[in-house]
C-alpha positions in Angstrom: -51.6 -46.4 12.3 -49.2 -46.8 15.0 -50.5 -47.8 18.2 -48.8 -46.9 21.9 -48.9 -47.5 25.6 -50.4 -45.5 27.8 -49.5 -42.2 28.9 -48.4 -40.0 26.5 -46.8 -37.3 28.1 -44.2 -34.3 28.3 -40.7 -34.7 27.6 -40.7 -38.8 27.6 -40.2 -40.7 24.5 -43.2 -42.8 23.3 -43.4 -44.8 19.6 -43.4 -42.4 17.1 -42.7 -39.7 19.8 -38.9 -40.1 21.0 -39.4 -36.3 23.2 -43.1 -37.8 24.2 -45.3 -34.5 23.5 -44.0 -31.0 23.1 -41.9 -30.0 26.6 -44.3 -27.0 28.7 -47.2 -28.3 27.6 -47.6 -30.1 31.1 -49.9 -32.5 28.7 -50.6 -35.9 29.6 -53.0 -38.0 27.0 -53.9 -41.5 27.4 -56.7 -44.2 26.6 -60.0 -44.8 28.9 -61.5 -48.1 29.1 -64.8 -46.7 30.5 -65.5 -44.6 27.4 -67.7 -41.7 26.5 -69.5 -42.1 29.7 -66.6 -42.4 32.2 -66.5 -40.0 34.8 -62.8 -41.2 36.2 -59.7 -42.0 34.1 -59.1 -46.0 33.0 -56.3 -46.1 31.1 -55.8 -49.4 29.4 -52.3 -49.1 29.4 -50.4 -51.8 26.5 -51.6 -50.1 22.8 -53.9 -48.2 24.8 -53.8 -44.9 22.3 -52.7 -45.0 18.7 -51.4 -42.1 16.5 -51.6 -41.2 12.6 -49.1 -39.4 11.5 -49.0 -35.5 8.5 -50.5 -37.2 5.7 -52.4 -40.6 6.7 -55.6 -40.6 5.3 -54.9 -36.2 4.1 -54.2 -35.4 7.9 -52.2 -32.0 8.6 -50.6 -33.1 11.6 -49.8 -36.0 13.9 -53.3 -37.0 15.7 -53.7 -39.4 18.5 -56.4 -41.2 19.8 -58.0 -43.9 21.7 -56.8 -47.2 19.5 -59.6 -49.0 21.3 -63.3 -48.5 19.6 -66.0 -47.5 21.8 -62.8 -46.0 24.3 -62.1 -42.9 24.5 -59.5 -40.9 26.0 -58.6 -38.2 28.8 -56.6 -34.9 28.7 -55.0 -34.1 31.8 -53.3 -30.7 32.6 -50.5 -30.9 35.2 -49.8 -27.4 35.9 -53.4 -26.1 36.3 -54.5 -29.3 38.0 -57.5 -29.3 35.1 -58.6 -33.2 34.0 -61.1 -33.3 30.9 -61.9 -37.4 30.9 -63.9 -39.5 28.5 -63.5 -37.6 24.8 -64.9 -39.1 21.8 -62.5 -37.8 19.1 -64.4 -36.9 15.7 -63.1 -40.2 13.5 -62.5 -39.8 9.8 -64.5 -42.3 8.2 -64.5 -43.0 4.9 -65.4 -45.8 2.3 -62.3 -47.7 0.2 -64.4 -50.2 -2.8 -62.4 -52.8 -0.8 -65.1 -52.9 1.9 -67.8 -53.2 0.4 -69.4 -56.4 -1.2 -69.2 -59.7 0.0 -65.4 -59.8 1.2 -66.3 -56.9 3.4 -63.6 -55.2 5.9 -63.3 -53.6 8.7 -61.4 -50.3 8.7 -58.1 -51.3 10.4 -57.4 -53.5 7.8 -58.4 -51.5 4.9 -56.7 -48.6 6.2 -53.5 -50.5 7.0 -53.6 -52.1 4.0 -53.6 -49.0 2.1 -50.7 -47.9 4.9 -48.6 -50.6 3.2 -49.1 -50.0 -0.4 -48.2 -45.9 0.3 -51.9 -45.1 -0.1 
């Protein structure tokens, strides 16, 4: 997983998105520190979003989500003035053998170790 700063929008380079989101969508994605019950935007800013690239844990496409547990993310469409606030993404969870037993580690540590090992 790669962390990126808020916000991610069309035509603006950000981390692994050298051209930002697809041009013409007019979409901006940002984290929301108020979580899934928020009724207003509240971006974290630095490292507020994360992305899992194609192939990560079997992902078929690049996936952007909030980088911090219990935060959510907002989708803002400039062309229509539509704002979706406090989305809580569906999170793919897996239980690795390395997460069980007395040496229990959190998922982030396991994901990063797997990514380094090319799994």
